[in-house]
C-alpha positions in Angstrom: -16.2 -15.3 -0.2 -18.2 -12.8 -2.2 -20.3 -14.2 -5.0 -19.8 -12.1 -8.2 -23.4 -12.4 -9.6 -23.3 -9.5 -12.0 -21.9 -11.8 -14.7 -24.2 -14.7 -14.1 -24.9 -16.6 -17.3 -22.1 -14.8 -19.2 -18.6 -16.0 -20.1 -15.7 -14.2 -18.5 -12.0 -14.7 -19.2 -9.7 -14.4 -16.3 -6.0 -13.8 -16.9 -3.4 -14.1 -14.0 -4.4 -16.9 -11.6 -2.4 -15.9 -8.5 -4.1 -14.8 -5.3 -6.5 -12.2 -6.6 -7.0 -13.9 -10.0 -7.9 -17.2 -8.4 -10.3 -15.4 -5.9 -11.9 -13.6 -8.9 -12.4 -16.8 -10.8 -13.9 -18.6 -7.8 -16.2 -15.6 -7.1 -17.4 -15.5 -10.7 -18.0 -19.3 -10.7 -20.0 -19.1 -7.4 -22.0 -16.2 -9.0 -23.0 -18.3 -12.0 -20.6 -17.1 -14.6 -18.9 -19.3 -17.3 -15.2 -18.8 -16.5 -12.1 -19.5 -18.6 -8.9 -18.9 -16.7 -5.3 -18.7 -18.0 -1.8 -17.7 -16.9 1.7 -17.4 -18.5 3.0 -19.8 -15.8 2.2 -23.6 -16.3 2.5 -24.3 -12.5 0.0 -21.6 -11.7 -2.5 -23.0 -14.3 -2.1 -26.4 -12.8 -2.9 -25.0 -9.3 -5.9 -23.2 -10.6 -7.2 -26.3 -12.4 -6.8 -28.4 -9.2 -8.8 -25.7 -7.4 -11.7 -26.2 -9.8 -11.2 -23.3 -12.2 -11.8 -24.2 -15.8 -8.7 -23.3 -17.8 -7.9 -22.9 -21.5 -5.4 -21.0 -23.6 -6.9 -17.5 -24.2 -5.0 -17.2 -27.4 -7.4 -19.7 -28.9 -10.7 -18.6 -27.3 -13.5 -16.9 -29.3 -13.2 -13.4 -27.8 -16.6 -12.3 -29.2 -18.2 -14.6 -26.7 -16.5 -13.1 -23.7 -18.4 -10.4 -21.7 -15.2 -9.3 -19.9 -11.6 -9.9 -19.3 -10.7 -9.9 -15.6 -7.1 -9.0 -15.4 -4.8 -9.6 -12.3 -3.4 -6.3 -11.2 0.2 -7.4 -11.7 -0.3 -7.9 -15.4 0.5 -4.8 -17.6 -2.6 -2.9 -18.8 -0.9 -0.1 -20.7 2.9 0.1 -20.0 5.5 -0.8 -21.0 3.1 -2.5 -23.4 -0.3 -4.1 -22.9 -0.3 -7.8 -22.2 -1.3 -10.0 -25.1 -4.6 -10.8 -23.4 -5.4 -7.1 -23.2 -4.7 -6.6 -26.9 -7.0 -9.6 -27.8 -9.8 -8.3 -25.5 -9.6 -4.8 -26.9 -9.6 -6.0 -30.5 -12.9 -7.7 -29.7 -14.3 -4.7 -27.8 -14.3 -6.7 -24.6 -14.0 -4.6 -21.4 -10.9 -5.2 -19.2 -11.5 -4.9 -15.5 -10.1 -6.2 -12.2 -11.3 -7.8 -8.9 -12.0 -4.4 -7.2 -14.4 -3.6 -10.1 -16.2 -6.9 -9.6 -16.6 -6.0 -5.9 -17.9 -2.5 -6.7 -20.5 -3.9 -9.1 -21.7 -6.5 -6.7 -22.0 -3.9 -3.9 -24.0 -1.6 -6.1 -26.2 -4.4 -7.2 -27.0 -5.8 -3.8 -26.2 -3.4 -1.0 -25.3 0.1 -2.4 -25.6 1.6 1.1 -22.8 -0.8 2.5 -19.9 1.4 3.7 -16.7 1.1 1.6 -13.4 2.8 2.6 -10.9 2.7 -0.3 -7.4 3.9 0.5 -4.5 4.7 -1.9 -1.3 6.7 -1.9 2.3 6.2 -3.0 3.4 5.6 0.6 1.6 4.7 3.8 -1.5 3.1 2.3 -1.0 -0.3 4.1 -0.5 1.4 7.5 -3.5 3.6 7.0 -5.7 0.8 5.8 -4.7 -1.4 8.8 -5.1 1.6 11.1 -8.6 2.5 9.9 -9.7 -1.1 10.3 -8.2 -1.2 13.8 -10.0 2.0 14.8 -13.3 0.6 13.6 -12.8 -2.8 15.3 -11.8 -1.1 18.6 -15.1 0.8 18.4 -17.0 -2.4 18.0 -17.6 -2.3 14.2 -17.5 -5.3 11.8 -14.5 -4.2 9.6 -13.4 -6.4 6.7 -9.8 -5.5 5.6 -8.1 -6.5 2.4 -7.3 -5.6 -1.2 -3.7 -4.8 -1.9 -2.8 -5.2 1.7 -3.1 -9.0 1.5 -6.4 -10.7 1.4 -8.1 -10.5 -2.1 -11.2 -8.3 -1.9 -13.4 -11.1 -3.2 -12.2 -13.4 -0.5 -13.7 -11.2 2.2 -17.2 -11.5 3.7 -20.0 -9.9 1.5 -20.9 -6.2 1.9 -23.7 -5.3 4.2 -25.2 -2.1 5.8 -23.6 -3.0 9.2 -20.2 -4.1 7.8 -17.4 -1.8 6.7 -15.0 -2.9 4.0 -11.6 -1.2 4.3 -9.6 -1.7 1.2 -6.1 -0.8 0.2 -6.1 -0.1 -3.6 -3.0 0.1 -5.7 -2.7 2.3 -8.8 -2.8 -1.0 -10.8 -6.1 -1.9 -9.2 -7.6 1.6 -9.7 -6.7 1.3 -13.4 -8.9 -1.8 -13.6 -11.8 -0.3 -11.6 -13.5 2.3 -13.7 -16.6 2.6 -11.5 -14.8 2.6 -8.1 -17.2 4.6 -5.8 -16.3 4.4 -2.2 -18.3 6.0 0.6 -15.0 7.3 2.0 -12.0 7.6 -0.3 -8.5 8.3 1.0 -5.6 9.7 -1.0 -2.6 10.0 1.4 0.1 11.3 -0.9 1.6 11.1 -4.4 5.3 11.0 -5.3 7.2 9.4 -8.2 6.6 5.6 -8.4 5.5 2.9 -10.9 6.4 5.0 -14.0 7.2 1.7 -15.7 3.5 0.8 -15.5 1.9 4.3 -16.1 4.3 6.0 -18.4 4.5 9.5 -16.9 4.1 11.1 -13.5 1.0 12.9 -14.7 -0.6 9.6 -15.7 0.3 8.0 -12.4 -1.1 10.9 -10.4 -4.3 11.0 -12.5 -4.9 7.3 -11.7 -4.5 7.9 -8.0 -6.9 10.8 -8.1 -9.6 8.7 -9.7 -10.1 6.9 -6.4 -11.1 10.1 -4.5 -12.9 11.6 -7.5 -15.3 8.7 -7.5 -16.6 9.0 -4.0 -20.3 8.7 -3.7 -22.3 12.0 -3.6 -22.9 11.8 0.1 -19.4 10.5 0.8 -16.1 12.1 1.7 -12.8 12.4 -0.1 -10.0 12.5 2.4 -6.9 14.0 0.8 -3.4 14.6 2.2 -2.3 18.0 1.0 1.4 17.9 1.8 2.4 17.5 -1.9 1.5 19.5 -4.9 -0.2 16.6 -6.8 -2.7 16.1 -4.0 -3.2 19.8 -3.4 -4.3 20.1 -7.1 -6.5 16.9 -6.8 -8.2 18.3 -3.7 -9.0 21.6 -5.5 -10.4 19.8 -8.6 -12.6 17.4 -6.6 -13.9 20.2 -4.4 -14.7 22.2 -7.5 -16.7 19.3 -8.8 -19.0 19.5 -5.7 -17.7 16.6 -3.7 -17.0 16.9 0.0 -13.3 17.1 0.5 -11.5 16.8 3.9 -7.9 18.1 3.5 -5.3 16.5 5.8 -1.8 17.8 6.7 1.0 16.5 8.9 3.1 19.6 8.3 1.0 22.7 8.8 -2.3 23.9 10.3 -5.3 24.1 8.1 -8.2 26.5 8.3 -10.6 23.7 7.4 -9.6 20.0 7.7 -7.6 17.7 9.8 -4.0 18.4 10.7 -1.2 17.5 13.2 0.3 20.1 15.5 2.7 19.3 18.4 1.9 15.6 18.0 -1.8 16.2 18.4 -4.4 15.5 15.7 -6.7 18.5 15.3 -9.9 19.0 13.4 -10.9 22.5 12.0 -14.4 22.8 10.6 -17.0 25.5 10.3 -15.0 28.0 12.3 -14.4 25.7 15.2 -11.4 23.7 16.4 -11.2 20.5 18.4 -8.6 18.1 19.6 -9.1 14.6 18.2 -6.2 12.5 19.5 -2.6 12.7 20.8 0.1 10.8 18.9 3.1 11.5 21.1 4.5 8.3 22.7 2.9 5.9 20.3 5.9 3.8 19.1 4.0 2.2 16.2 3.2 5.7 14.8 6.7 7.3 15.0 7.7 9.9 12.5 6.0 12.5 10.2 5.0 9.9 7.7 3.0 8.0 10.3 1.5 11.3 11.6 0.2 11.7 8.1 -1.1 8.1 8.0 -2.8 8.6 11.5 -4.4 11.9 10.5 -5.8 10.4 7.3 -7.1 7.4 9.3 -8.6 9.7 11.9 -10.3 11.8 9.2 -11.8 8.6 7.7 -13.0 7.4 11.1 -14.6 10.8 11.8 -16.4 10.6 8.4 -17.7 7.2 9.5 -19.1 8.6 12.7 -16.5 7.5 15.3 -15.9 9.8 18.3 -12.6 11.5 19.1 -12.4 9.4 22.3 -12.8 6.1 20.3 -10.1 7.2 17.8 -7.6 8.1 20.5 -8.0 4.8 22.3 -7.7 2.9 19.0 -4.5 4.8 18.1 -2.9 4.0 21.4 -3.4 0.2 20.9 -2.4 0.1 17.3 0.4 -2.6 17.0 1.8 -1.4 13.6 2.6 -3.3 10.5 5.1 -6.0 9.7 7.8 -4.7 7.3 7.0 -1.1 8.0 9.2 0.4 10.8 8.9 -3.0 12.5 11.2 -3.3 15.5 12.3 -6.9 15.2 15.0 -7.1 17.8 17.3 -5.4 20.3 20.8 -6.4 21.5 21.9 -4.1 24.3 21.7 -0.6 22.9 21.3 -1.7 19.3 17.8 -1.6 17.8 17.1 -3.6 14.6 14.3 -2.2 12.4 12.6 -3.9 9.4 11.4 -1.4 6.9 11.4 -3.8 3.9 8.2 -2.2 2.6 10.2 1.0 1.7 10.5 0.1 -2.0 11.3 3.6 -3.2 13.5 6.5 -1.9 10.5 8.6 -0.7 9.4 5.8 1.5 12.9 5.1 2.8 13.2 8.8 3.6 10.3 8.5 6.0 12.1 5.9 8.0 15.5 7.6 7.9 13.9 10.7 9.3 13.0 8.8 12.5 16.5 7.9 13.7 19.8 9.8 14.3 22.4 7.0 14.4 21.8 4.7 11.4 23.5 1.7 10.0 21.6 1.5 6.8 21.0 -1.6 4.7 19.6 -0.7 1.2 19.5 -1.9 -2.3 17.6 -4.4 -4.5 16.0 -3.9 -7.9 16.5 -0.2 -8.5 13.8 2.4 -9.3 14.2 5.6 -11.2 16.0 8.4 -9.3 18.2 6.3 -7.1 19.0 7.7 -3.7 20.0 11.3 -4.7 16.8 12.6 -2.9 18.1 11.0 0.4 21.1 13.3 0.6 19.6 15.3 3.5 19.7 12.1 5.6 23.3 11.1 4.9 24.5 12.9 8.0 22.4 10.5 10.1 24.1 7.5 8.7 27.2 6.0 10.3 27.6 3.5 7.5 25.7 2.0 4.5 25.5 -1.6 3.4 24.3 -2.1 -0.2 22.8 -5.3 -1.6 21.4 -6.5 -4.9 21.4 -4.9 -8.4 21.4 -1.4 -7.1 24.5 -1.7 -5.0 27.1 -0.3 -7.5 25.0 2.7 -8.4 24.1 3.4 -4.8 27.7 3.3 -3.9 28.6 5.8 -6.6 25.9 8.2 -5.4 27.0 8.0 -1.8 30.8 7.8 -2.3 32.6 10.5 -0.3 29.6 11.3 1.8 29.0 8.2 3.9 31.2 5.2 4.6 29.8 2.2 2.8 30.4 -1.4 1.8 28.9 -3.4 -1.1 27.7 -6.4 0.9 25.9 -8.0 -2.0 23.5 -10.2 0.1 21.3 -9.5 3.0 22.9 -12.0 5.3 26.3 -10.4 4.9 24.8 -6.9 5.3 23.1 -7.8 8.6 26.3 -9.4 9.9 28.5 -6.4 9.1 25.9 -3.8 10.2 25.3 -5.6 13.5 29.0 -5.7 14.3 29.5 -2.1 13.5 26.5 -1.0 15.5 27.5 -2.9 18.5 30.9 -1.1 18.4 29.2 2.3 18.4 29.1 4.4 21.6 25.8 6.0 20.5 22.9 5.9 22.9 20.7 3.9 20.4 22.4 2.8 17.2 19.9 1.5 14.7 20.4 -1.2 12.1 17.8 -0.2 9.6 16.7 -2.2 6.6 15.0 0.4 4.4 15.9 -0.7 0.9 14.6 2.2 -1.3 14.3 -0.6 -4.0 12.0 -3.4 -5.1 12.9 -6.8 -3.9 12.6 -8.8 -7.2 16.3 -9.3 -7.9 16.7 -11.5 -4.8 13.3 -12.0 -3.3 9.8 -12.7 -4.7 8.3 -9.8 -2.7 9.2 -7.3 0.0 7.5 -9.5 2.6 10.0 -12.4 2.0 12.8 -9.9 2.2 11.6 -8.6 5.5 11.0 -12.1 6.8 14.6 -12.9 5.9 15.9 -9.8 7.7 13.8 -10.6 10.8 15.1 -14.2 10.9 18.7 -13.1 10.4 18.5 -10.6 13.3 16.8 -13.0 15.7 19.4 -15.6 15.0 22.1 -13.2 16.3 23.3 -14.4 19.8 22.0 -12.1 22.5 19.2 -10.5 20.5 15.9 -10.2 22.3 12.5 -9.2 20.9 12.2 -5.4 20.8 9.5 -3.9 23.0 
C-alpha cells in the first residue's frame, strides 16, 4: 500500500467506499490524515467501518474543516448532475480529487523521478496497459500495474526510481486528477463514449487529452493518430513544446511508430528501423490490437527497452480476459469472450477479426446503437440479442442479418452454439461482443464474461482453446 502523506494532519472526506475509495481512505489514514468516509449504500458503509475506516454522514459534516473531498471515479462529478457530496464540497471551496491525484502528489513529494506510465483511450487501454507491464517485466523491470484495470493505484507498492508504475486511467479518473503528470503518457484513440458523464464529445475528448498534455517536460506523449480527435491533440501538444510520438496502425508515418505488413516500425530523425513482428501472435489479432501493440512498443522504447526485448515480450503476451479471449473450442467452432466491448466501436474491432460470426450482443444500450456496425453485417451468419438493447438492435438489423431475441445470455449461448455447430464453415465463431454496458443484467462486464465462459465450458465436448 502507498501511504498518502500529503494530507497528514488534515481532515479529508472520502465519498464512495468501493475498491478505490476504500484504498484511498486506508492510504490517507496510513499517511496521518483525519478521514471521514461515506457512501450511498449502507452495506458498503458497514464494510468500510469493519475495515477500520471512520464513517459519518457527509451531509452533516462541517465542510469548512475539510481539506479535500476524495471522490470515487464512479460517482458523477459533472454530468448528468454533480453528486450531492460534490455540491457540498464546492459550496465550501473544498477541492474535489480522486485516488490517481493522491498518487501523483505522493510521487512528486517523495520520488518525483519515479517512472509513471499513464494510459488512456476509448478502446484498448486495458490491453495496452497489461502489454506495457508485460514488456517491462519480460525485460527484468519491476513493473507495478493497476488503476482502472483492476488493482486500485494506492494499493500498489510505493513509487521508486527503479520501479515503473503502469496505470490505466479512465476519463472519470482523469477528471479527478488535475495534476496528473506521467513520465510517459499514452492516448490510444478517442471515439464516442461516456457522454452521459461528460456532456459532449468535445468535453470527453478534452478530458482524455489532458493525460498526454500533462506529461513531464522530459517525458513523452504517445498518441495514436488514427482518429481526428487524437490528430488534433497531437498537434496541440507538440505545439506546446512537449515531445510527441505519433502512432498509427493504418498508415506509415514520416516520424513516429507505425504498423506495416504486420511489422512495427519506428521512423525518427530520417532513419527507419524494424521494432517487432506481430504476425502470428494470436493474442494480438486484428487492427485494434496492432494499434495497442504499437502504442505499447512506443512506450517501451521511450522507457529505454530495446527492439529485441520488445519483440520477445510481444510473442509471450497471453492477452486479457474478456477481450478477444478464446474460451473454448468444439470441433471447428471457436468461442470468443469479448465482454469488454461495451460500445459499438469496440465491438467493431472484434467483428473485423472473423469472417463467419454467430454474434451475441446487447445489454444496457449506449448512444448510437449498432448502426455503425453495418459494414460487418456481411460477416454475421446470425445475431442473438440479450438485455434492454435487444428490441432496438433487432430493429436496426432487421432484413440485413437473421436474428433472434434471446433475452438472456444462457439462451443466446445455447442457440448460437447449435447454429455454429451446424455450419459448414472452416471456423465458425460464437462471439460475445455486446456493444453495450452490462448493468441491466450483470454488475460489470467481467461478471458477464465469466458467465459466458462458464456457459461455454459447460457445453459437452468443449475443450479449452489453444
